[in-house]
C-alpha positions as CSV (number, residue, x, y, z in Angstrom):
1,M,50.7,212.5,-10.4
2,L,48.2,210.1,-9.1
3,T,49.5,206.7,-7.8
4,V,47.1,203.8,-8.0
5,G,47.6,200.3,-6.5
6,L,45.8,197.7,-8.7
7,T,45.3,194.3,-7.3
8,G,43.1,191.2,-7.4
9,G,43.2,187.5,-6.6
10,I,44.9,185.1,-9.0
11,G,42.7,184.6,-12.0
12,A,40.6,187.7,-11.3
13,G,41.5,189.3,-14.6
14,K,43.8,192.1,-13.2
15,S,46.0,191.9,-16.2
16,E,43.1,192.7,-18.5
17,V,42.2,195.7,-16.4
18,S,45.8,196.9,-16.4
19,R,45.9,196.5,-20.2
20,L,42.7,198.6,-20.6
21,L,44.1,201.3,-18.3
22,V,47.3,201.5,-20.2
23,A,45.4,201.7,-23.5
24,A,43.5,204.7,-21.9
25,G,46.8,206.4,-21.0
26,A,48.0,205.1,-17.7
27,V,51.7,204.5,-16.9
28,L,52.0,200.9,-15.8
29,V,54.5,199.7,-13.2
30,D,54.0,195.9,-13.3
31,A,55.3,194.2,-10.1
32,D,55.2,190.7,-11.7
33,R,57.3,191.8,-14.6
34,I,59.8,193.5,-12.3
35,A,59.8,190.4,-10.1
36,R,61.0,188.4,-13.1
37,E,63.6,191.1,-14.0
38,V,65.2,191.1,-10.6
39,V,65.8,187.4,-10.6
40,A,67.0,187.2,-14.2
41,P,70.2,185.3,-14.9
42,G,73.2,187.2,-13.7
43,T,71.4,189.3,-11.1
44,A,72.1,189.6,-7.4
45,G,68.4,188.6,-6.9
46,L,68.8,185.3,-8.6
47,A,72.1,184.6,-6.7
48,A,70.2,185.3,-3.4
49,V,67.3,182.9,-4.3
50,V,69.8,180.1,-5.2
51,E,71.6,180.7,-2.0
52,A,68.4,180.4,-0.1
53,F,66.8,177.5,-2.0
54,G,69.6,175.6,-3.7
55,E,70.7,175.0,-7.2
56,G,67.6,172.8,-7.8
57,V,65.5,175.9,-8.4
58,L,67.5,176.6,-11.6
59,G,66.5,175.2,-15.0
60,G,68.9,173.7,-17.5
61,D,69.5,177.1,-19.0
62,G,70.6,178.7,-15.7
63,A,67.3,180.7,-15.4
64,L,65.0,180.4,-12.4
65,D,62.6,177.5,-12.7
66,R,59.6,179.5,-11.6
67,P,57.0,176.7,-11.6
68,G,59.4,174.5,-9.6
69,L,60.1,177.2,-7.1
70,G,56.4,178.0,-6.9
71,A,55.6,174.4,-6.1
72,I,58.1,174.6,-3.2
73,V,57.0,177.9,-1.7
74,F,53.3,177.7,-2.1
75,A,53.2,174.5,-0.1
76,D,55.2,176.1,2.8
77,P,54.4,179.5,4.3
78,E,57.9,179.9,5.8
79,K,59.6,179.3,2.5
80,L,57.2,181.7,0.8
81,A,58.1,184.3,3.4
82,L,61.8,183.7,2.8
83,L,61.3,184.2,-1.0
84,N,59.3,187.3,-0.4
85,S,62.0,188.7,1.9
86,I,64.5,188.4,-1.0
87,V,62.4,189.6,-3.9
88,H,60.0,192.2,-2.5
89,P,62.7,194.8,-1.5
90,L,64.2,194.5,-5.0
91,V,60.8,195.0,-6.7
92,G,60.0,197.9,-4.4
93,A,63.2,199.7,-5.3
94,R,62.7,199.3,-9.1
95,S,59.0,200.3,-8.8
96,R,60.0,203.6,-7.2
97,E,62.5,204.2,-9.9
98,L,59.9,203.7,-12.6
99,E,57.3,205.9,-10.8
100,A,59.9,208.7,-10.4
101,A,60.5,208.6,-14.2
102,A,56.8,209.1,-15.1
103,P,55.5,212.5,-16.2
104,K,54.4,214.8,-13.3
105,D,50.7,214.7,-14.4
106,A,50.6,210.9,-15.0
107,V,48.2,208.4,-13.6
108,V,50.7,205.7,-12.5
109,V,49.1,202.3,-12.0
110,H,51.1,199.8,-9.9
111,D,49.9,196.3,-10.8
112,V,50.7,194.5,-7.5
113,P,49.3,191.0,-7.0
114,L,50.0,190.8,-3.3
115,L,49.1,194.3,-2.3
116,A,46.6,193.3,0.4
117,E,48.8,190.4,1.7
118,N,51.8,192.7,2.2
119,G,49.9,195.7,3.7
120,L,50.9,198.1,0.9
121,A,47.6,200.0,0.4
122,S,49.0,203.1,2.2
123,L,51.8,203.5,-0.5
124,Y,49.2,204.6,-3.1
125,D,46.8,207.5,-3.5
126,L,44.0,204.9,-4.0
127,V,43.6,201.2,-4.5
128,I,41.6,199.4,-7.2
129,V,40.6,195.8,-6.6
130,V,39.5,193.6,-9.5
131,D,37.0,191.2,-8.0
132,V,35.4,187.9,-9.0
133,A,33.8,185.1,-7.2
134,P,36.1,182.3,-6.0
135,E,34.4,179.8,-8.3
136,T,35.3,182.1,-11.3
137,Q,38.9,182.2,-10.1
138,L,39.1,178.4,-9.9
139,D,37.5,177.9,-13.3
140,R,39.9,180.3,-15.0
141,L,43.0,178.8,-13.4
142,V,42.0,175.3,-14.4
143,R,40.6,176.1,-17.8
144,L,42.9,178.9,-19.0
145,R,46.2,178.2,-17.1
146,G,46.1,174.5,-17.1
147,M,46.4,174.1,-13.3
148,T,45.0,171.2,-11.4
149,R,42.1,172.1,-9.1
150,E,44.4,171.2,-6.2
151,D,47.2,173.6,-7.3
152,A,44.6,176.3,-8.1
153,R,43.1,176.1,-4.7
154,A,46.6,176.2,-3.0
155,R,47.5,179.3,-4.9
156,M,44.2,180.9,-4.0
157,A,44.6,179.9,-0.3
158,A,48.1,181.5,-0.2
159,Q,46.5,184.9,-1.1
160,A,44.4,187.3,1.0
161,T,40.7,186.5,1.2
162,R,38.3,188.2,-1.1
163,E,36.9,190.1,1.9
164,K,40.4,191.4,2.9
165,R,41.0,192.7,-0.6
166,R,37.7,194.5,-0.7
167,E,38.4,196.1,2.7
168,I,41.3,198.0,1.2
169,A,39.6,199.0,-2.0
170,D,38.8,202.6,-2.9
171,I,37.3,201.3,-6.2
172,V,36.1,197.8,-6.9
173,I,35.9,196.5,-10.5
174,D,33.6,193.5,-10.9
175,N,35.1,191.2,-13.5
176,D,32.3,188.5,-13.4
177,V,31.0,190.3,-16.5
178,P,31.3,190.1,-20.3
179,L,34.4,191.9,-21.7
180,A,32.3,194.8,-23.1
181,E,30.9,195.5,-19.7
182,L,34.4,195.4,-18.2
183,E,35.6,197.8,-20.8
184,R,32.7,200.2,-20.0
185,R,33.5,200.0,-16.3
186,V,37.2,200.6,-16.7
187,G,36.4,203.6,-18.9
188,E,34.4,205.1,-16.0
189,V,37.2,204.4,-13.6
190,W,39.7,206.0,-15.9
191,A,37.7,209.2,-16.1
192,E,37.6,209.3,-12.3
193,L,41.4,208.7,-12.1
194,V,42.1,211.5,-14.6
195,R,39.8,213.9,-12.6
196,R,41.7,213.0,-9.4
197,A,45.1,213.4,-11.1
198,R,44.0,216.9,-12.1
199,G,42.9,217.7,-8.5
200,E,39.3,218.1,-9.5
């Protein structure tokens, strides 16, 4: 088994790269999806978040109001740290369960948005960073996700710098390119991952 940490700044296109890797045969462990699961209605995770932040972080349906909570925590580093202290251990435990269930010869890709921020590089056999210029990130967040420029900049500022992410990278995938070029590059990376998984 080869374990891969996949990360990139918000708006870098990490989800597209993970989709391409899965299409090629990777087993995906998606930290964002797991982070939603562990705070779903009825979970101990959601109860802990409500205890920490109050009933105001719940929507009318009893589910977590993720945009509302995001607006609170991304404006306050201490509150973000508190949220992370609740959610990250739950995500880590579930991620390990999913990895353990994968075939022994699998390439297991852990899609982890905050890999650099949380010092997690050493948990994986290698780290792939999806990289774009900050101007590209800002444009995508405003144009594709409907964020204001101010919100987009705040989200970007809450993450590691581009340089810090690149420092931990074993492989960098440039996503300031057309989709066809991205697909070609991911194909090259996949061939390398398979070679490493086989011990070649």
